[in-house]
C-alpha positions as CSV (number, residue, x, y, z in Angstrom):
1,X,65.7,276.0,98.9
2,X,66.9,272.8,100.2
3,X,65.4,269.8,98.1
4,X,63.0,267.4,99.8
5,X,65.7,264.5,99.6
6,X,68.5,266.9,101.2
7,X,66.0,268.0,103.8
8,X,65.3,264.3,104.8
9,X,69.0,263.6,104.9
10,X,69.6,266.6,107.2
11,X,66.7,265.5,109.5
12,X,68.4,262.1,109.8
13,X,71.6,263.5,110.5
14,X,70.2,265.6,113.2
15,X,68.4,262.6,114.6
16,X,71.8,260.6,114.8
17,X,73.5,263.7,116.4
18,X,70.5,264.0,119.0
19,X,70.9,260.2,119.9
20,X,74.7,260.5,120.4
21,X,74.3,263.8,122.5
22,X,71.6,262.2,124.5
23,X,73.9,259.4,125.5
24,X,76.5,261.8,126.4
25,X,74.3,264.0,128.3
26,X,73.0,261.1,130.5
27,X,76.7,259.7,131.0
28,X,77.4,260.0,134.7
29,X,81.0,259.3,134.0
30,X,81.3,262.4,131.9
31,X,81.9,265.8,133.6
32,X,78.7,267.9,134.5
33,X,79.8,270.9,132.1
34,X,80.4,268.6,129.3
35,X,76.8,266.9,129.8
36,X,75.4,270.4,130.1
37,X,77.1,271.4,126.8
38,X,75.8,268.4,125.1
39,X,72.2,269.3,126.4
40,X,72.7,272.9,125.2
41,X,73.6,271.7,121.6
42,X,70.4,269.4,121.6
43,X,68.3,272.5,122.6
44,X,69.9,274.3,119.8
45,X,69.2,271.4,117.3
46,X,65.4,271.5,118.4
47,X,64.8,275.0,117.8
48,X,62.0,275.0,115.5
49,X,62.1,278.3,113.5
50,X,65.7,278.0,112.2
51,X,67.1,276.4,109.2
52,X,68.9,272.9,109.6
53,X,72.2,274.5,108.8
54,X,71.7,277.3,111.4
55,X,70.6,274.7,113.9
56,X,73.8,272.6,113.0
57,X,76.1,275.7,113.1
58,X,74.9,276.6,116.6
59,X,75.4,273.1,118.1
60,X,78.9,273.0,116.6
61,X,79.6,276.3,118.2
62,X,78.6,275.1,121.5
63,X,80.6,271.7,121.1
64,X,83.6,273.5,119.8
65,X,84.1,275.4,122.9
66,X,83.8,272.3,125.1
67,X,86.1,270.0,123.0
68,X,89.2,272.0,124.6
69,X,88.3,270.8,128.1
70,X,91.2,268.6,129.6
71,X,88.8,266.7,131.8
72,X,86.9,265.2,128.9
73,X,87.2,261.5,128.8
74,X,88.7,260.5,125.4
75,X,85.7,258.3,124.6
76,X,83.4,261.3,124.8
77,X,85.6,263.4,122.7
78,X,85.5,261.0,120.0
79,X,81.7,260.8,120.2
80,X,81.7,264.6,119.9
81,X,84.0,264.7,116.9
82,X,81.5,262.3,115.2
83,X,78.5,264.5,116.0
84,X,80.3,267.3,114.6
85,X,81.3,265.7,111.5
86,X,77.7,264.6,111.1
87,X,76.4,268.2,111.5
88,X,79.1,269.9,109.6
89,X,77.6,268.1,106.3
90,X,74.6,270.3,106.8
91,X,74.4,273.2,104.6
92,X,71.7,275.7,103.4
């Protein structure tokens, strides 16, 4: 069981990640497949019945696949790395 303090911290991390992913998904200078992956990882972070760690893991998995894309603008890649580091700190 995750403590209330940890749970609140995880919710904040997910909120920060959602904010950045939202920016990426609405950035028209970013290729469509990358915006779609950002939206997909946002959806996995919002899935209600999963634990925060499982949500984070699913989102990381989606982002990990897209990070290899050679068409990704460098500033978007940095944002995604930041999101992944936020999410990787979430444990059950």
